[in-house]
N, C-alpha and C positions, 0 to 999 in steps of 0.2 A: 834825442827823443826817438823811441821805437816807431817804425812805420813799415808798411808793405806797399809794394807797387800795384798799380792797376793790373799789370801783367800777371802777378801772383793771384789776384782775385779772379781773373779770367781763367787761369789754368787750374783752379780748384776742381777736384773730383770727389773729395771726401764728403763735402756738404751738399753735393748735387745741385750746385747753382745753375749749371747748364748755360754758361754765358758765351756769346759770340760777339765779336767786334764788327760793327757795321759802319763805323766812321771814326776818324780821329786816331788812327792806329799809331801815329807818331808820338802821341802823348801817353803811351802805355807805361812809360817809366815814371809817371807822376806818382807821388807818394800819398798814401792814405794814413793819417795819424789819428783821426777821430773814430771812436768805436760806434758813435751814433750816426744813423742815416737820416735822410729827410725825404718824405713823400711831398712833392711840390705843392699840391693842393692849391691854396689861395695865391701862391706865388705865380702860378701860371696865368693868373688874370692880370698880372702886371704889378702886384703888390710886392716889389722887391725888398721892402723893409723886412719881410718875413723870411727872407732867404738866409740860411745859415751857411756861410762859406766854409770851405775845406771839408765838407761832408759829401758822401756819395748821395746823388740826387736820383729819386725814383719817380718814374712816370708810368702811371697805370692807365686803365681805360678812360677814367674821368678826364685826366690831363690831356691825353691825346685827342679824345673826342672834342674837348673845348678848343684846342688848337685848330682842329679841322673846321669848327663852326665859325671861326673868325674870317674877316676879309683878308685878302692877301697882304695888304699893307700892315694891318694890326698883327697878324701872325709873325711877319718878318720883324716888326719892332720888338715884340716880346722875346722872340728867340735871340735877337741881337743883345738885348739887355741881360738875358740869362747867361749868355756866353761871355759877357764883359766881367761877370763876377768870378771870384776865385773858386770855381767849381772843380773838384777832382775829376769827376766823371758823371755821365748820365747813364741810367739803366732803364730800359723800357721793358715792361712785363707783358705776358700773354702773347708774345710774338706779334705785337701790333705793328702795323705799317706806320713809319715815321715820315712826316712831311719832308719833302725833298730839300727845302731851304734849311731845315734843321740839320740834315746830313751834310750839306754843303758848308754851313757855317762851322760846325764842330770839326770838320776836316780842315778848314782854313785856320781855325784857332788851335788846332792840335789838342782838342779836348776829347777824350775817348767817349764814344757813344756805343753802349753795348745793349744786347737784347737777350731775353730769356723766354722760354715757353711757359714757365711757371706763372700761376696766377699771383696777383700782387701780395695777398696775405701770406701765402706759403713762402714766396721769395723773401719777404721781409723777415719772417721768422728765421729762415736759414742763413741769410746774410748777417743778421744780428748776432747769431751764434758764432759764425765764422770770424767776424770782426772782434768779438769779445775774446775769443780764444787766441787769435793771432796778435792782438794789440794789448793784451793784458800786461800790466806792470809785472816785471820779473826780477828775481835775484837768485843768487846761488849761495847756499848755506853749507858749511862743512859739518857733516854729521851723517847719520843713518836714519832713513825713514822706513818704518814698518807699519804693517796693518796688524794690530794686536786687539783681538776681540772686536774687530770692526772699527777700532779707533786708530785714526792716522796719527802715529806717534813719532815725533822728531827727537832723536837722541843726539845730544851734543856733548862736547867736552874736549879737553886738550888731546893732541896726538898721543897715542899709546896708552890711553887710560882704560881702554877695553870696550869701546863702542862696537866694533865689529865682532869681537869675541862674544859679547852678550847678544848681539843680533843673531849670531849662529846658534846659540843656545835657544833663543826664542823661536827661530825657524824650526829647530829640531823638536820643539814642543807643539808645532803645528801652525805657528803664525807666519805671515807672509812678508817677503822683502819687496820694497819698492825701489830703493837705491842706497848704495853705500858710497860714502866719501863726499860726493858732490850732489847735493839735493837742489834741483832746479824748482824754484817756487814761483807760482803764478797767482796773482790776485784776481779772482774771478767774481765779477759783480762787486757789491759793496762790502760783503762781510766774509767771503770765503777765500781760503788759501788752499791751493792744490800743489802737491809735490810730484815730480816725475824724474825719470832718469835720463841723462844724455844717452844717446844710442850707443856710443862707444863703450859704456860700462854697464849697460843693461844686464841685469841678473848676476852681475859679478860682485864678489865679496873678497876683500883682502884680509887674510888671517896671518898674523905674524908667526913665522916658523914653518908655514905651509906654502904661503904665496897667494896668488889669485885663484879662486875657485868659482865655478859656474853653478849657482844655486839651482837654476832651472834644469841643468843636466843632472845634477846630483839628486835633487829631491822631487823633480817633476814640475810641470808648468803650474800646478796648483800652489807652489811655494813662492811664486813671484806674481806681481801685478804691475801694470804699466803706470798707473797714476792713483793717487789717493788724497782725499781731503784731509788736511792737517788740522787736528783738534787739540793736540796736547804736545807740550815741549818738555823734554826731560834733560836736565844738565847733570852730567857726572863730574864730580870734583874730588880731589884727593882729601882723605880724612885728615883733619887737623883738630887737635883737642881744644884749640882756641877758637875754632870756627863756630859760627852760630848755625844750628840745625833745627828745623821745625820739629817740635815734639808732640804738639797737641793738634795742630791744624788750624790755629787761629788766624794765621797770616796767609793770605792768598797772593802769591807772586805771579807776575806776568812777564811774558817775553814778547817784545815788540818786533813785528816783522811786516814790512811793506805797509806800515801805518795801522796795522791791526794788532790787538793784544791776544796772545794765546795763554791759557793757564800753564804755569811753569812749576815743575816739581824738581827740586835740587836733591840729588842723592849722593851722599858721601861714599867714597869707594875705599875699602881697606882689605887687607889680606883675609881670605876666608869668608868674605861677605857674599851672599847669594844675590847679586845685583839683578840678575834677570828675573828672579822671583819678585823682587821689590818693584821692578818696572811693570810686571803683570799686575801687581796689586794696585799700583798707581792708575793703571788703565781701568781696572774694575771700579775703583773709587770714583774715577771720572764718569763712568757710565751711571753709577748710582746717583751722583750729583745731577746729571742730566735728567734723571727721572724723579728729582725732587727729594732724594734721600740724603740727608746731611748728618753724619755720625756725631759731630760735635754738638749740633742742636739737639739731637736725641739725648746726649749725655747731659746737657744743661737741663732738659726737661726732667730727666730721672733725678738729678741733684735737687731741683726744686721740689719735686714730689717727696723726696726723702726728708728735706728740711721741713716740709709741711706735715710731717708725721705719717707719711706713707699714703695719704689720701689722694 
């Protein structure tokens, strides 16, 4: 299972979490596996049944103020109970002062206690985005990912069928390359898939007969992009007179990726066929469908009107 350490959380600079370790530094190697965080809320009153283990636990002004309002014995009891649970780490917002017993207990138990200057609402928004990005389910797909008319298009097919060559043709028409050969796919949230390039091959394209070329250097930075939401899958396959090919558009095929279904267009490849133009057409058709325009439905309506005497 994919996870990140509390140390990686602490070292973040991209999301501006601004964390410092104030206790329990020996536990910085603890792993975070859950994308969801918990603001302690009622748990701080002693209702440990509401505590979700294995999550990052957030303490804001309400929680710290409540701890301060307790007697010394009650405060120690609740802090001990909190630290007995399988908590990854505690984070205090607003740069609030933490009770000394909390510092001592987390240090003894090796539970990282961190602090940020951010207000609670802003910090929760930022850490949620950070965890969703870093802990998103991922996979690698062999293919080419392009931004065609704003549509993230994943082009797949057997080695040597012409994925990269068609990608080059599409780039020369003004479309943008995300990644060639190894598409790193992340599932963000419940319904979105995003593709990006490994740093090693960023903006590179392999063209048989030429070799590796740098699209960013050849066509400028506007010809490449770092990441793109994947909306459409296209499979190139060798033309076979016996193979079934969609002629009318009645059947909508799907490509399953990380548990989500993408619209799939299968394009037969044969000598002399302008595949890149067909890929562009598939993307235009996808855009029309997103806007509620379905050519087959329109044809059916025309047919019915014709059968009705043109009325």
